A tleap script that builds the chain and sets N, CA, C and O, in Angstrom:
source leaprc.protein.ff14SB
mol = sequence {
  NMET GLU ARG ASP PRO PRO LEU VAL PHE ASN
  GLY VAL VAL ILE GLU ARG ASP GLY CYS TYR
  ILE GLY TYR VAL GLU GLU LEU PRO GLY ALA
  ASN THR GLN GLY ARG THR ILE GLU GLU VAL
  THR ALA ASN LEU ARG GLU ALA ILE LYS LEU
  THR LEU ARG ALA ASN ARG MET LEU ALA GLU
  ARG ASP LEU LYS GLN LYS GLU GLN SER GLY
  GLU ILE SER PRO GLN LYS VAL THR ARG LYS
  GLN ILE SER VAL PRO ALA CALA
}
set mol.1.N position { 9.628 0.033 12.616 }
set mol.1.CA position { 9.072 -1.021 11.875 }
set mol.1.C position { 7.770 -0.290 10.150 }
set mol.1.O position { 6.875 0.503 10.443 }
set mol.2.N position { 7.886 -0.590 9.116 }
set mol.2.CA position { 7.125 -0.415 7.659 }
set mol.2.C position { 6.185 -1.162 7.462 }
set mol.2.O position { 6.340 -2.376 7.325 }
set mol.3.N position { 4.781 -0.440 7.402 }
set mol.3.CA position { 3.633 -1.044 7.546 }
set mol.3.C position { 3.257 -0.996 6.080 }
set mol.3.O position { 3.567 -0.063 5.339 }
set mol.4.N position { 2.513 -2.146 5.683 }
set mol.4.CA position { 1.984 -2.624 4.128 }
set mol.4.C position { 1.185 -1.457 4.193 }
set mol.4.O position { 0.610 -0.954 5.159 }
set mol.5.N position { 1.276 -0.907 2.316 }
set mol.5.CA position { 0.146 0.461 2.218 }
set mol.5.C position { -1.183 -0.800 2.288 }
set mol.5.O position { -0.864 -1.987 2.214 }
set mol.6.N position { -2.879 -0.330 2.459 }
set mol.6.CA position { -3.850 -1.101 2.849 }
set mol.6.C position { -4.318 -1.366 1.167 }
set mol.6.O position { -4.194 -0.713 0.131 }
set mol.7.N position { -4.794 -2.429 1.458 }
set mol.7.CA position { -5.597 -3.206 0.308 }
set mol.7.C position { -6.059 -2.038 -0.066 }
set mol.7.O position { -6.033 -0.926 0.462 }
set mol.8.N position { -6.566 -2.518 -1.239 }
set mol.8.CA position { -7.338 -1.609 -2.099 }
set mol.8.C position { -8.573 -1.706 -3.070 }
set mol.8.O position { -8.334 -2.053 -4.227 }
set mol.9.N position { -9.971 -1.412 -2.679 }
set mol.9.CA position { -11.404 -2.642 -3.236 }
set mol.9.C position { -11.597 -1.377 -4.212 }
set mol.9.O position { -11.145 -0.239 -4.081 }
set mol.10.N position { -12.771 -2.161 -5.691 }
set mol.10.CA position { -12.961 -1.179 -6.294 }
set mol.10.C position { -14.078 -1.418 -5.843 }
set mol.10.O position { -14.690 -2.468 -5.646 }
set mol.11.N position { -14.408 0.097 -5.622 }
set mol.11.CA position { -15.807 0.495 -5.146 }
set mol.11.C position { -16.248 0.714 -6.393 }
set mol.11.O position { -15.550 1.355 -7.179 }
set mol.12.N position { -17.884 0.045 -6.876 }
set mol.12.CA position { -18.908 0.722 -8.198 }
set mol.12.C position { -20.217 1.636 -7.403 }
set mol.12.O position { -21.237 1.292 -6.804 }
set mol.13.N position { -19.712 2.710 -7.682 }
set mol.13.CA position { -20.828 3.684 -7.264 }
set mol.13.C position { -22.027 4.319 -8.445 }
set mol.13.O position { -21.660 5.218 -9.201 }
set mol.14.N position { -23.780 3.658 -8.548 }
set mol.14.CA position { -23.964 3.822 -9.572 }
set mol.14.C position { -25.163 4.765 -9.190 }
set mol.14.O position { -26.030 4.292 -8.456 }
set mol.15.N position { -25.322 6.523 -9.787 }
set mol.15.CA position { -26.936 6.480 -9.312 }
set mol.15.C position { -28.059 6.222 -9.753 }
set mol.15.O position { -28.267 6.042 -10.953 }
set mol.16.N position { -28.758 6.179 -9.052 }
set mol.16.CA position { -29.893 6.128 -9.435 }
set mol.16.C position { -31.442 6.875 -8.516 }
set mol.16.O position { -31.548 7.532 -7.480 }
set mol.17.N position { -32.166 6.498 -9.251 }
set mol.17.CA position { -33.510 7.972 -8.456 }
set mol.17.C position { -33.227 8.731 -8.143 }
set mol.17.O position { -33.957 9.100 -7.223 }
set mol.18.N position { -31.917 9.840 -8.481 }
set mol.18.CA position { -31.922 10.372 -7.688 }
set mol.18.C position { -30.718 10.058 -5.931 }
set mol.18.O position { -30.274 10.934 -5.189 }
set mol.19.N position { -30.612 9.138 -5.860 }
set mol.19.CA position { -29.752 8.395 -4.771 }
set mol.19.C position { -28.669 7.614 -5.358 }
set mol.19.O position { -28.591 7.599 -6.586 }
set mol.20.N position { -27.986 7.088 -4.797 }
set mol.20.CA position { -26.727 6.326 -4.548 }
set mol.20.C position { -26.866 4.809 -4.206 }
set mol.20.O position { -27.307 4.458 -3.112 }
set mol.21.N position { -26.409 3.750 -5.346 }
set mol.21.CA position { -26.357 2.973 -4.565 }
set mol.21.C position { -24.511 2.163 -4.820 }
set mol.21.O position { -23.886 2.240 -5.878 }
set mol.22.N position { -24.061 1.529 -3.677 }
set mol.22.CA position { -22.752 0.909 -4.490 }
set mol.22.C position { -21.909 -0.342 -3.963 }
set mol.22.O position { -21.883 -0.959 -2.898 }
set mol.23.N position { -21.551 -0.396 -4.604 }
set mol.23.CA position { -20.428 -2.238 -3.702 }
set mol.23.C position { -19.416 -2.260 -4.413 }
set mol.23.O position { -18.967 -1.685 -5.405 }
set mol.24.N position { -19.222 -2.818 -3.907 }
set mol.24.CA position { -17.168 -3.562 -4.117 }
set mol.24.C position { -17.002 -4.729 -4.711 }
set mol.24.O position { -16.788 -5.813 -4.168 }
set mol.25.N position { -17.124 -4.443 -6.064 }
set mol.25.CA position { -16.564 -5.970 -7.185 }
set mol.25.C position { -15.916 -6.883 -6.623 }
set mol.25.O position { -16.166 -8.018 -7.029 }
set mol.26.N position { -15.085 -6.767 -5.737 }
set mol.26.CA position { -14.011 -8.753 -4.767 }
set mol.26.C position { -14.593 -8.777 -3.709 }
set mol.26.O position { -13.953 -9.397 -2.859 }
set mol.27.N position { -16.145 -8.120 -3.141 }
set mol.27.CA position { -16.399 -8.258 -2.067 }
set mol.27.C position { -17.791 -8.659 -1.755 }
set mol.27.O position { -18.451 -8.291 -0.783 }
set mol.28.N position { -18.168 -9.501 -2.752 }
set mol.28.CA position { -19.547 -10.191 -1.739 }
set mol.28.C position { -20.768 -9.678 -1.253 }
set mol.28.O position { -21.213 -10.644 -0.633 }
set mol.29.N position { -21.713 -8.626 -1.128 }
set mol.29.CA position { -22.101 -8.971 0.516 }
set mol.29.C position { -21.628 -7.425 1.158 }
set mol.29.O position { -22.154 -7.203 2.248 }
set mol.30.N position { -20.673 -6.275 0.624 }
set mol.30.CA position { -20.256 -4.974 1.225 }
set mol.30.C position { -20.939 -3.962 -0.187 }
set mol.30.O position { -20.592 -3.527 -1.285 }
set mol.31.N position { -22.215 -3.978 0.821 }
set mol.31.CA position { -22.982 -2.459 -0.659 }
set mol.31.C position { -23.297 -2.005 0.701 }
set mol.31.O position { -23.180 -2.280 1.895 }
set mol.32.N position { -23.900 -0.902 -0.393 }
set mol.32.CA position { -24.781 0.333 0.315 }
set mol.32.C position { -25.374 1.017 -0.192 }
set mol.32.O position { -25.464 0.717 -1.383 }
set mol.33.N position { -26.174 2.333 0.213 }
set mol.33.CA position { -26.822 2.902 -0.041 }
set mol.33.C position { -26.589 4.484 0.671 }
set mol.33.O position { -26.376 4.788 1.844 }
set mol.34.N position { -26.756 5.522 -0.829 }
set mol.34.CA position { -26.519 7.243 0.241 }
set mol.34.C position { -27.086 8.228 -1.022 }
set mol.34.O position { -27.203 8.021 -2.230 }
set mol.35.N position { -27.319 9.144 -0.347 }
set mol.35.CA position { -27.383 10.156 -0.175 }
set mol.35.C position { -26.866 10.545 -1.512 }
set mol.35.O position { -27.214 10.414 -2.685 }
set mol.36.N position { -25.602 11.238 -0.645 }
set mol.36.CA position { -24.124 11.397 -2.060 }
set mol.36.C position { -22.895 10.228 -2.496 }
set mol.36.O position { -22.716 9.224 -1.807 }
set mol.37.N position { -22.361 10.425 -3.322 }
set mol.37.CA position { -21.043 10.031 -3.635 }
set mol.37.C position { -19.826 9.148 -2.468 }
set mol.37.O position { -19.233 8.069 -2.445 }
set mol.38.N position { -19.975 10.787 -1.321 }
set mol.38.CA position { -19.092 11.062 -0.324 }
set mol.38.C position { -19.865 9.837 0.512 }
set mol.38.O position { -19.201 8.818 0.701 }
set mol.39.N position { -20.604 9.862 0.788 }
set mol.39.CA position { -21.786 9.025 2.282 }
set mol.39.C position { -21.246 7.372 1.722 }
set mol.39.O position { -20.320 6.755 2.249 }
set mol.40.N position { -22.035 6.898 0.604 }
set mol.40.CA position { -21.194 5.670 -0.357 }
set mol.40.C position { -20.343 5.434 0.022 }
set mol.40.O position { -20.084 4.520 0.805 }
set mol.41.N position { -19.332 6.592 -0.664 }
set mol.41.CA position { -17.840 5.579 -0.220 }
set mol.41.C position { -17.318 5.670 1.526 }
set mol.41.O position { -16.208 5.266 1.875 }
set mol.42.N position { -18.361 6.285 2.523 }
set mol.42.CA position { -18.279 6.975 3.648 }
set mol.42.C position { -18.398 4.568 3.855 }
set mol.42.O position { -17.480 3.790 4.116 }
set mol.43.N position { -19.633 4.319 3.628 }
set mol.43.CA position { -20.306 3.104 3.779 }
set mol.43.C position { -19.728 2.780 3.130 }
set mol.43.O position { -19.501 3.878 2.623 }
set mol.44.N position { -19.278 2.259 2.680 }
set mol.44.CA position { -18.539 1.592 1.535 }
set mol.44.C position { -16.979 0.809 2.723 }
set mol.44.O position { -16.381 -0.212 3.062 }
set mol.45.N position { -17.062 1.938 2.838 }
set mol.45.CA position { -15.760 1.653 3.676 }
set mol.45.C position { -15.772 0.564 5.413 }
set mol.45.O position { -14.924 -0.174 5.915 }
set mol.46.N position { -17.769 1.164 6.037 }
set mol.46.CA position { -17.417 0.327 6.631 }
set mol.46.C position { -18.384 -1.054 6.262 }
set mol.46.O position { -18.452 -2.061 6.967 }
set mol.47.N position { -19.001 -0.858 5.161 }
set mol.47.CA position { -19.118 -2.470 4.670 }
set mol.47.C position { -17.982 -3.122 4.136 }
set mol.47.O position { -18.306 -4.138 3.522 }
set mol.48.N position { -16.985 -2.939 4.148 }
set mol.48.CA position { -15.778 -3.513 3.668 }
set mol.48.C position { -15.680 -4.585 5.352 }
set mol.48.O position { -15.830 -5.789 5.560 }
set mol.49.N position { -15.290 -3.138 6.470 }
set mol.49.CA position { -14.928 -3.500 7.774 }
set mol.49.C position { -16.007 -4.719 8.133 }
set mol.49.O position { -15.643 -5.713 8.762 }
set mol.50.N position { -17.029 -4.582 7.782 }
set mol.50.CA position { -18.088 -5.245 8.237 }
set mol.50.C position { -18.438 -6.951 7.316 }
set mol.50.O position { -19.026 -7.779 8.012 }
set mol.51.N position { -18.309 -7.106 6.793 }
set mol.51.CA position { -18.795 -8.376 5.622 }
set mol.51.C position { -17.250 -9.311 5.985 }
set mol.51.O position { -17.215 -10.474 6.388 }
set mol.52.N position { -15.822 -8.235 5.650 }
set mol.52.CA position { -14.804 -9.034 5.860 }
set mol.52.C position { -15.009 -10.371 7.852 }
set mol.52.O position { -14.812 -11.554 8.133 }
set mol.53.N position { -15.605 -8.797 8.782 }
set mol.53.CA position { -15.548 -9.294 10.052 }
set mol.53.C position { -16.620 -10.745 10.106 }
set mol.53.O position { -16.479 -11.868 10.591 }
set mol.54.N position { -17.737 -10.058 9.337 }
set mol.54.CA position { -18.541 -11.737 9.306 }
set mol.54.C position { -17.934 -12.607 8.312 }
set mol.54.O position { -18.234 -13.800 8.289 }
set mol.55.N position { -17.317 -12.235 7.699 }
set mol.55.CA position { -17.263 -13.980 7.165 }
set mol.55.C position { -15.674 -14.519 7.575 }
set mol.55.O position { -15.128 -15.426 6.947 }
set mol.56.N position { -14.994 -13.772 8.793 }
set mol.56.CA position { -14.270 -14.239 9.344 }
set mol.56.C position { -14.745 -14.934 10.606 }
set mol.56.O position { -13.988 -15.570 11.338 }
set mol.57.N position { -15.947 -14.785 10.801 }
set mol.57.CA position { -16.626 -15.476 12.162 }
set mol.57.C position { -17.404 -16.202 11.173 }
set mol.57.O position { -18.344 -15.411 11.244 }
set mol.58.N position { -17.781 -17.002 10.352 }
set mol.58.CA position { -18.809 -17.705 10.107 }
set mol.58.C position { -17.460 -18.531 9.555 }
set mol.58.O position { -17.765 -19.716 9.695 }
set mol.59.N position { -15.828 -18.441 8.877 }
set mol.59.CA position { -15.438 -19.924 8.301 }
set mol.59.C position { -14.290 -20.199 10.813 }
set mol.59.O position { -13.682 -20.722 11.747 }
set mol.60.N position { -14.482 -19.939 10.616 }
set mol.60.CA position { -14.322 -19.562 12.331 }
set mol.60.C position { -15.046 -21.335 12.950 }
set mol.60.O position { -14.664 -22.479 13.197 }
set mol.61.N position { -16.181 -20.560 12.939 }
set mol.61.CA position { -17.702 -21.207 12.813 }
set mol.61.C position { -17.636 -22.751 12.568 }
set mol.61.O position { -17.670 -23.717 13.331 }
set mol.62.N position { -17.522 -22.602 11.100 }
set mol.62.CA position { -17.146 -23.442 9.864 }
set mol.62.C position { -16.029 -24.766 10.848 }
set mol.62.O position { -16.087 -25.895 11.335 }
set mol.63.N position { -15.371 -23.944 10.708 }
set mol.63.CA position { -13.504 -25.097 10.999 }
set mol.63.C position { -14.162 -25.527 12.479 }
set mol.63.O position { -13.538 -26.434 13.032 }
set mol.64.N position { -15.075 -25.125 13.049 }
set mol.64.CA position { -15.351 -25.095 14.828 }
set mol.64.C position { -15.388 -26.028 14.721 }
set mol.64.O position { -14.537 -26.888 14.947 }
set mol.65.N position { -16.821 -26.123 14.185 }
set mol.65.CA position { -17.730 -27.585 13.579 }
set mol.65.C position { -17.734 -28.977 12.846 }
set mol.65.O position { -18.332 -30.048 12.944 }
set mol.66.N position { -16.672 -28.361 11.992 }
set mol.66.CA position { -15.645 -29.242 11.069 }
set mol.66.C position { -14.927 -30.573 12.494 }
set mol.66.O position { -15.015 -31.796 12.600 }
set mol.67.N position { -14.493 -29.861 13.047 }
set mol.67.CA position { -13.130 -30.070 14.129 }
set mol.67.C position { -14.361 -31.360 15.334 }
set mol.67.O position { -14.337 -32.553 15.638 }
set mol.68.N position { -15.153 -30.297 15.602 }
set mol.68.CA position { -15.971 -30.951 16.386 }
set mol.68.C position { -16.452 -32.507 16.114 }
set mol.68.O position { -16.209 -33.564 16.696 }
set mol.69.N position { -17.379 -32.101 14.766 }
set mol.69.CA position { -17.908 -33.369 14.267 }
set mol.69.C position { -16.820 -34.397 13.843 }
set mol.69.O position { -17.020 -35.396 13.152 }
set mol.70.N position { -15.697 -34.011 14.343 }
set mol.70.CA position { -14.655 -35.457 13.210 }
set mol.70.C position { -14.240 -35.594 12.128 }
set mol.70.O position { -13.271 -36.276 11.795 }
set mol.71.N position { -14.907 -34.978 11.487 }
set mol.71.CA position { -14.953 -34.133 10.141 }
set mol.71.C position { -13.561 -34.188 9.557 }
set mol.71.O position { -13.213 -35.061 8.762 }
set mol.72.N position { -12.884 -33.342 9.932 }
set mol.72.CA position { -11.211 -33.064 10.372 }
set mol.72.C position { -10.158 -32.911 11.616 }
set mol.72.O position { -10.729 -33.069 12.695 }
set mol.73.N position { -9.337 -32.752 11.679 }
set mol.73.CA position { -8.737 -33.042 13.246 }
set mol.73.C position { -7.911 -31.659 13.476 }
set mol.73.O position { -7.560 -30.756 12.716 }
set mol.74.N position { -7.796 -31.844 14.542 }
set mol.74.CA position { -7.492 -30.690 14.736 }
set mol.74.C position { -6.807 -29.921 15.513 }
set mol.74.O position { -6.945 -28.827 16.060 }
set mol.75.N position { -5.261 -31.563 15.360 }
set mol.75.CA position { -4.065 -31.468 15.434 }
set mol.75.C position { -3.478 -31.189 13.889 }
set mol.75.O position { -2.283 -31.029 13.640 }
set mol.76.N position { -4.705 -31.160 12.773 }
set mol.76.CA position { -3.926 -31.180 12.114 }
set mol.76.C position { -4.485 -29.348 11.165 }
set mol.76.O position { -4.334 -29.323 9.943 }
set mol.77.N position { -4.810 -28.615 11.566 }
set mol.77.CA position { -5.143 -26.926 11.226 }
set mol.77.C position { -3.733 -26.627 12.130 }
set mol.77.O position { -3.218 -27.172 13.106 }
set mol.78.N position { -3.364 -25.370 11.203 }
set mol.78.CA position { -2.312 -24.680 11.103 }
set mol.78.C position { -2.973 -23.297 11.180 }
set mol.78.O position { -3.467 -23.061 10.078 }
set mol.79.N position { -3.129 -22.538 11.828 }
set mol.79.CA position { -3.439 -21.098 11.317 }
set mol.79.C position { -2.908 -20.029 11.116 }
set mol.79.O position { -2.367 -19.710 12.175 }
set mol.80.N position { -2.627 -18.752 9.842 }
set mol.80.CA position { -1.741 -18.351 9.889 }
set mol.80.C position { -2.488 -16.522 9.958 }
set mol.80.O position { -3.689 -16.376 9.732 }
set mol.81.N position { -1.959 -15.800 10.153 }
set mol.81.CA position { -2.277 -14.424 10.216 }
set mol.81.C position { -1.483 -14.465 8.012 }
set mol.81.O position { -0.723 -15.377 7.687 }
set mol.82.N position { -1.756 -13.754 7.340 }
set mol.82.CA position { -1.273 -13.412 5.969 }
set mol.82.C position { -1.850 -11.912 5.486 }
set mol.82.O position { -2.983 -11.553 5.165 }
set mol.83.N position { -0.721 -11.277 5.565 }
set mol.83.CA position { -0.154 -9.334 5.049 }
set mol.83.C position { -0.138 -9.778 3.388 }
set mol.83.O position { 0.605 -10.453 2.676 }
set mol.84.N position { -1.306 -9.053 3.215 }
set mol.84.CA position { -1.094 -8.925 1.603 }
set mol.84.C position { -1.191 -6.903 1.181 }
set mol.84.O position { -2.057 -6.031 1.245 }
set mol.85.N position { 0.425 -7.003 0.721 }
set mol.85.CA position { 0.090 -5.266 0.120 }
set mol.85.C position { -0.908 -5.279 -1.108 }
set mol.85.O position { -1.276 -6.201 -1.836 }
set mol.86.N position { -1.212 -3.946 -1.083 }
set mol.86.CA position { -2.081 -3.397 -2.372 }
set mol.86.C position { -1.693 -3.844 -3.711 }
set mol.86.O position { -0.789 -3.488 -4.467 }
set mol.87.N position { -2.326 -4.444 -3.772 }
set mol.87.CA position { -1.600 -4.786 -6.258 }
set mol.87.C position { -1.804 -3.243 -6.090 }
set mol.87.O position { -1.615 -2.488 -7.044 }
savepdb mol mol.pdb
quit
C-alpha cells in the first residue's frame, strides 16, 4: 500500500538579537524559538503536531457541546478522516 507524501508547511524563521523565532504561515498558533535554525526547525515540527492535536480537541469539544445543547442533532453529524496529499 502506497502512503501519501507528508504535508508540507511553510515555516518562516527570523533572526532577532542573536536567536531565531519561527512560525508556520498556514497554521496560526504554530510558533517557536531557538538558538539555531536547526533547533527552530525541529521545534516547528513539534509545534505543528501540537497545534493540530489541540485544534482537533477543541473542534471535538465544540461539536459535543453543540450536540448536547441541541444546537445540532447527533444523527445529522458525519465524521470522516480525510487524507490530503502534499501540494
